[in-house]
N, CA, C and O atoms as a DFTB+ gen file, in Angstrom:
400 C
 N C O
     1  1     119.046      93.071      81.764
     2  2     117.572      93.232      82.069
     3  2     116.709      93.160      80.911
     4  3     117.081      93.703      79.871
     5  1     115.549      92.524      80.968
     6  2     114.603      92.666      79.935
     7  2     113.188      92.460      80.416
     8  3     112.982      91.808      81.439
     9  1     112.198      92.997      79.708
    10  2     110.789      92.935      79.929
    11  2     109.917      92.587      78.666
    12  3     110.176      93.040      77.551
    13  1     108.923      91.793      78.916
    14  2     108.191      91.516      77.676
    15  2     106.655      91.537      78.010
    16  3     106.332      91.093      79.111
    17  1     105.839      91.929      77.310
    18  2     104.393      91.905      77.548
    19  2     103.682      91.373      76.462
    20  3     103.970      91.820      75.351
    21  1     102.744      90.443      76.555
    22  2     101.697      90.158      75.482
    23  2     100.504      90.708      75.872
    24  3     100.187      90.699      77.062
    25  1      99.725      91.239      74.938
    26  2      98.343      91.839      75.323
    27  2      97.373      91.426      74.238
    28  3      97.734      91.331      73.065
    29  1      96.065      91.166      74.664
    30  2      95.019      91.007      73.641
    31  2      93.870      91.612      74.246
    32  3      93.714      91.615      75.467
    33  1      93.025      92.147      73.407
    34  2      91.889      92.936      73.813
    35  2      90.881      92.742      72.683
    36  3      91.254      92.855      71.515
    37  1      89.520      92.431      73.018
    38  2      88.419      92.708      72.090
    39  2      87.267      93.319      72.880
    40  3      87.524      93.843      73.964
    41  1      86.005      93.293      72.416
    42  2      84.950      94.091      72.845
    43  2      84.557      93.501      74.378
    44  3      84.149      94.255      75.261
    45  1      84.726      92.137      74.561
    46  2      84.474      91.578      75.952
    47  2      85.552      90.954      76.688
    48  3      85.355      90.569      77.840
    49  1      86.801      90.807      76.058
    50  2      87.758      90.066      76.819
    51  2      89.177      90.764      76.556
    52  3      89.539      91.164      75.450
    53  1      89.870      90.842      77.649
    54  2      91.250      91.419      77.841
    55  2      92.134      90.493      78.483
    56  3      91.713      89.956      79.508
    57  1      93.354      90.187      78.046
    58  2      94.245      89.414      78.663
    59  2      95.712      90.015      78.622
    60  3      96.073      90.553      77.575
    61  1      96.397      89.966      79.478
    62  2      97.895      90.501      79.552
    63  2      98.760      89.543      80.387
    64  3      98.401      89.052      81.458
    65  1      99.982      89.323      79.757
    66  2     101.043      88.564      80.486
    67  2     102.359      89.175      80.392
    68  3     102.803      89.487      79.287
    69  1     103.053      89.380      81.514
    70  2     104.257      90.016      81.406
    71  2     105.500      89.248      82.069
    72  3     105.318      88.607      83.104
    73  1     106.595      89.306      81.546
    74  2     107.807      88.653      82.197
    75  2     108.744      89.758      82.236
    76  3     108.880      90.586      81.335
    77  1     109.452      89.721      83.448
    78  2     110.511      90.676      83.791
    79  2     111.613      89.989      84.383
    80  3     111.500      89.300      85.397
    81  1     112.885      90.207      83.637
    82  2     114.030      89.415      84.049
    83  2     115.199      90.490      84.391
    84  3     115.492      91.387      83.600
    85  1     115.822      90.317      85.616
    86  2     116.952      91.023      85.979
    87  2     118.099      90.161      86.328
    88  3     117.946      89.268      87.160
    89  1     119.181      90.353      85.781
    90  2     120.245      89.334      85.806
    91  2     121.100      89.852      87.110
    92  3     120.969      90.965      87.619
    93  1     121.971      88.858      87.533
    94  2     122.643      89.090      88.757
    95  2     123.458      90.553      88.629
    96  3     123.835      90.985      87.540
    97  1     123.655      91.190      89.790
    98  2     124.465      92.406      89.880
    99  2     125.143      92.596      91.117
   100  3     124.679      92.061      92.124
   101  1     126.292      93.362      91.189
   102  2     126.924      93.690      92.320
   103  2     126.447      95.202      92.718
   104  3     126.477      96.153      91.938
   105  1     126.036      95.247      93.969
   106  2     125.412      96.477      94.395
   107  2     126.386      97.431      94.964
   108  3     126.331      98.594      94.565
   109  1     127.320      97.076      95.895
   110  2     128.174      98.103      96.634
   111  2     129.145      97.298      97.423
   112  3     129.093      96.072      97.525
   113  1     130.052      98.087      97.986
   114  2     130.943      97.602      98.941
   115  2     130.097      97.254     100.245
   116  3     129.106      97.879     100.622
   117  1     130.653      96.164     100.856
   118  2     129.733      95.747     102.094
   119  2     130.142      96.532     103.324
   120  3     131.285      96.981     103.409
   121  1     129.238      96.712     104.283
   122  2     129.485      97.357     105.535
   123  2     129.851      96.474     106.579
   124  3     130.099      96.876     107.715
   125  1     129.897      95.156     106.199
   126  2     130.268      94.096     107.183
   127  2     131.652      93.504     107.035
   128  3     131.958      92.447     107.587
   129  1     132.498      94.214     106.269
   130  2     133.935      93.744     106.063
   131  2     134.034      92.707     104.918
   132  3     135.132      92.268     104.575
   133  1     132.833      92.302     104.306
   134  2     133.066      91.353     103.231
   135  2     133.352      92.053     101.983
   136  3     133.148      93.267     101.984
   137  1     133.786      91.504     100.922
   138  2     134.184      92.255      99.512
   139  2     132.849      92.347      98.812
   140  3     132.343      91.295      98.423
   141  1     132.330      93.301      98.645
   142  2     131.067      93.585      97.830
   143  2     129.879      92.707      98.192
   144  3     130.018      91.660      98.823
   145  1     128.824      93.121      97.813
   146  2     127.521      92.436      97.987
   147  2     126.659      92.637      96.761
   148  3     126.898      93.593      96.024
   149  1     125.639      91.770      96.485
   150  2     124.811      92.070      95.351
   151  2     123.614      91.097      95.413
   152  3     123.252      90.561      96.461
   153  1     123.001      90.900      94.160
   154  2     121.766      90.179      94.144
   155  2     121.870      89.222      92.951
   156  3     122.452      89.514      91.906
   157  1     121.216      87.974      93.210
   158  2     121.239      86.991      92.178
   159  2     120.183      87.355      91.218
   160  3     119.407      88.283      91.447
   161  1     120.131      86.539      89.992
   162  2     119.218      87.028      88.922
   163  2     117.671      86.608      89.496
   164  3     117.566      85.749      90.371
   165  1     116.581      87.234      88.971
   166  2     115.353      86.916      89.308
   167  2     114.502      87.258      88.041
   168  3     114.725      88.197      87.278
   169  1     113.528      86.380      87.944
   170  2     112.386      86.405      86.915
   171  2     110.953      86.418      87.633
   172  3     110.526      85.601      88.449
   173  1     110.331      87.541      87.125
   174  2     108.872      87.732      87.629
   175  2     108.030      87.606      86.476
   176  3     108.341      88.072      85.380
   177  1     106.865      86.919      86.730
   178  2     105.775      86.663      85.790
   179  2     104.360      87.214      86.366
   180  3     103.911      86.826      87.444
   181  1     103.749      88.097      85.588
   182  2     102.490      88.577      86.059
   183  2     101.521      88.410      84.960
   184  3     101.869      88.457      83.781
   185  1     100.300      88.214      85.343
   186  2      99.187      88.099      84.233
   187  2      97.817      88.579      84.765
   188  3      97.601      88.557      85.977
   189  1      96.901      89.007      83.897
   190  2      95.646      89.427      84.162
   191  2      94.566      89.106      83.162
   192  3      94.863      89.056      81.969
   193  1      93.460      88.908      83.525
   194  2      92.248      88.566      82.612
   195  2      91.074      89.334      83.076
   196  3      90.764      89.353      84.267
   197  1      90.332      90.047      82.050
   198  2      89.188      90.762      82.447
   199  2      88.148      90.219      81.304
   200  3      88.502      89.990      80.147
   201  1      86.812      90.045      81.795
   202  2      85.774      89.577      80.889
   203  2      84.414      90.502      81.284
   204  3      83.851      90.534      82.378
   205  1      84.087      91.187      80.147
   206  2      82.858      92.011      80.259
   207  2      81.642      91.136      80.137
   208  3      81.376      90.685      79.023
   209  1      80.889      90.852      81.146
   210  2      79.778      90.018      81.171
   211  2      78.626      90.707      80.567
   212  3      77.944      90.146      79.710
   213  1      78.373      91.936      80.991
   214  2      77.352      92.743      80.490
   215  2      77.924      94.211      80.279
   216  3      79.130      94.428      80.403
   217  1      77.005      95.219      79.952
   218  2      77.536      96.533      79.986
   219  2      77.636      96.947      81.344
   220  3      78.235      97.999      81.568
   221  1      77.151      96.300      82.286
   222  2      77.204      96.625      83.663
   223  2      78.162      95.888      84.685
   224  3      78.450      96.336      85.795
   225  1      78.555      94.850      84.222
   226  2      79.427      93.759      85.000
   227  2      80.521      93.378      84.322
   228  3      80.397      92.945      83.177
   229  1      81.749      93.482      84.924
   230  2      83.071      93.138      84.396
   231  2      83.673      92.297      85.510
   232  3      83.698      92.735      86.660
   233  1      84.176      91.061      85.188
   234  2      85.011      90.190      86.043
   235  2      86.396      90.154      85.809
   236  3      86.784      90.149      84.640
   237  1      87.293      90.124      86.836
   238  2      88.636      90.132      86.566
   239  2      89.452      89.202      87.493
   240  3      89.007      88.920      88.606
   241  1      90.617      88.729      87.067
   242  2      91.484      87.985      87.743
   243  2      92.925      88.532      87.506
   244  3      93.294      88.688      86.342
   245  1      93.770      88.837      88.552
   246  2      95.107      89.330      88.285
   247  2      96.043      88.665      89.288
   248  3      95.784      88.545      90.485
   249  1      97.135      88.250      88.698
   250  2      98.226      87.623      89.543
   251  2      99.547      88.281      89.318
   252  3      99.945      88.580      88.192
   253  1     100.243      88.508      90.460
   254  2     101.539      88.963      90.408
   255  2     102.488      87.965      90.999
   256  3     102.088      87.238      91.909
   257  1     103.729      87.873      90.546
   258  2     104.756      86.967      90.984
   259  2     104.358      85.613      90.938
   260  3     104.573      84.862      91.890
   261  1     103.722      85.196      89.769
   262  2     103.095      83.842      89.591
   263  2     104.110      82.730      89.857
   264  3     103.696      81.651      90.280
   265  1     105.523      82.944      89.616
   266  2     106.412      81.858      89.706
   267  2     106.800      81.834      91.288
   268  3     107.530      80.934      91.704
   269  1     106.365      82.706      92.046
   270  2     106.735      82.737      93.541
   271  2     108.289      82.884      93.713
   272  3     108.953      82.171      94.465
   273  1     108.776      83.857      92.955
   274  2     110.292      83.943      92.851
   275  2     110.841      84.598      94.150
   276  3     110.133      85.454      94.681
   277  1     111.923      84.306      94.657
   278  2     112.590      84.846      95.782
   279  2     113.607      85.740      95.238
   280  3     114.097      85.496      94.136
   281  1     113.989      86.836      95.976
   282  2     115.022      87.710      95.744
   283  2     116.177      87.358      96.751
   284  3     116.035      87.418      97.972
   285  1     117.253      87.011      96.158
   286  2     118.428      86.589      96.991
   287  2     119.529      87.493      96.913
   288  3     120.005      87.824      95.827
   289  1     120.007      87.959      98.134
   290  2     121.025      88.921      98.279
   291  2     122.265      88.244      98.814
   292  3     122.101      87.460      99.749
   293  1     123.450      88.436      98.357
   294  2     124.624      87.746      98.769
   295  2     125.750      88.730      99.193
   296  3     125.686      89.899      98.813
   297  1     126.744      88.312      99.941
   298  2     127.987      89.094     100.198
   299  2     129.163      88.148      99.886
   300  3     129.139      86.918      99.878
   301  1     130.223      88.991      99.625
   302  2     131.559      88.390      99.252
   303  2     131.546      87.951      97.913
   304  3     131.074      86.837      97.684
   305  1     132.004      88.667      96.949
   306  2     131.847      88.513      95.523
   307  2     132.559      87.101      95.262
   308  3     132.081      86.432      94.345
   309  1     133.512      86.642      95.877
   310  2     134.209      85.447      95.358
   311  2     133.354      84.170      95.905
   312  3     133.405      83.150      95.217
   313  1     132.723      84.161      96.865
   314  2     131.947      82.909      97.225
   315  2     130.442      83.112      97.246
   316  3     129.686      82.148      97.365
   317  1     130.017      84.317      97.134
   318  2     128.473      84.673      96.958
   319  2     127.705      84.020      98.070
   320  3     126.735      83.313      97.797
   321  1     128.120      84.234      99.414
   322  2     127.465      83.725     100.563
   323  2     126.075      84.358     100.683
   324  3     125.889      85.568     100.560
   325  1     125.027      83.382     100.953
   326  2     123.699      84.055     101.076
   327  2     123.624      84.951     102.267
   328  3     123.991      84.539     103.368
   329  1     123.171      86.139     102.098
   330  2     123.003      87.179     103.001
   331  2     121.525      87.499     103.426
   332  3     121.232      87.801     104.583
   333  1     120.659      87.413     102.447
   334  2     119.280      87.806     102.720
   335  2     118.483      87.003     101.610
   336  3     118.931      86.868     100.471
   337  1     117.251      86.472     102.028
   338  2     116.410      85.763     101.152
   339  2     115.059      86.356     101.254
   340  3     114.265      86.008     102.128
   341  1     114.785      87.304     100.305
   342  2     113.402      88.034     100.540
   343  2     112.239      87.184      99.784
   344  3     112.417      86.801      98.628
   345  1     111.297      86.968     100.341
   346  2     110.078      86.301      99.702
   347  2     108.914      87.127      99.763
   348  3     108.368      87.321     100.850
   349  1     108.466      87.650      98.675
   350  2     107.387      88.491      98.706
   351  2     106.037      87.726      98.343
   352  3     104.930      88.195      98.604
   353  1     106.226      86.592      97.763
   354  2     105.010      85.753      97.700
   355  2     104.269      85.957      96.301
   356  3     104.535      86.884      95.536
   357  1     103.396      85.066      96.084
   358  2     102.441      85.178      94.939
   359  2     101.130      85.803      95.440
   360  3     100.571      85.502      96.495
   361  1     100.741      86.650      94.604
   362  2      99.252      87.399      94.989
   363  2      98.366      87.271      93.802
   364  3      98.700      87.616      92.668
   365  1      97.178      86.738      94.138
   366  2      96.063      86.527      93.263
   367  2      94.926      87.405      93.617
   368  3      94.491      87.334      94.767
   369  1      94.419      88.181      92.817
   370  2      93.412      89.153      93.082
   371  2      92.151      88.849      92.213
   372  3      92.317      88.762      90.996
   373  1      90.923      88.683      92.731
   374  2      89.785      88.452      91.967
   375  2      88.800      89.594      92.235
   376  3      88.566      89.949      93.390
   377  1      88.198      90.197      91.129
   378  2      87.456      91.229      91.360
   379  2      86.160      91.296      90.356
   380  3      86.094      90.614      89.333
   381  1      85.214      92.142      90.751
   382  2      84.028      92.531      90.033
   383  2      83.814      93.820      89.873
   384  3      83.850      94.464      90.921
   385  1      83.584      94.463      88.819
   386  2      83.279      95.913      88.607
   387  2      81.839      96.081      88.138
   388  3      81.433      95.505      87.129
   389  1      81.026      96.922      88.923
   390  2      79.633      96.976      88.609
   391  2      79.409      98.588      88.252
   392  3      79.681      99.486      89.049
   393  1      78.953      98.768      87.129
   394  2      78.581     100.146      86.763
   395  2      77.010     100.402      87.089
   396  3      76.159      99.571      86.771
   397  1      76.726     101.496      87.681
   398  2      75.327     101.736      88.074
   399  2      74.860     102.936      87.305
   400  3      73.711     103.354      87.450
C-alpha cells in the first residue's frame, strides 16, 4: 500500500493531487464454502484546486476517484472468481465561498 500527495499553495492559488494504491489481499475464509476471499488491487486519484478571486470570493473544484476505479472482490484463492464489483463512481464538486 502507498499514498502520495503533491501540494502547491500561494496567496491566491491552491492545488492538491493525491494517489492511493492498495495491492491485492486475502481477507478471510469464505462463508460460502469457497477457499478464502479477497480484493483485487485498486488505485484512487483525487485532486482539488482553489482560487481566491478577491478577499471575499474563493472558487473551488474538487474531484474524487478521478480514474473511476472499481473495487473487485473475489472468492476461491486458486481461481479468483469475481464475487462482487463495487462501483462508487467519480465525484466532481464545484463550489464558491463568499465572506461577508
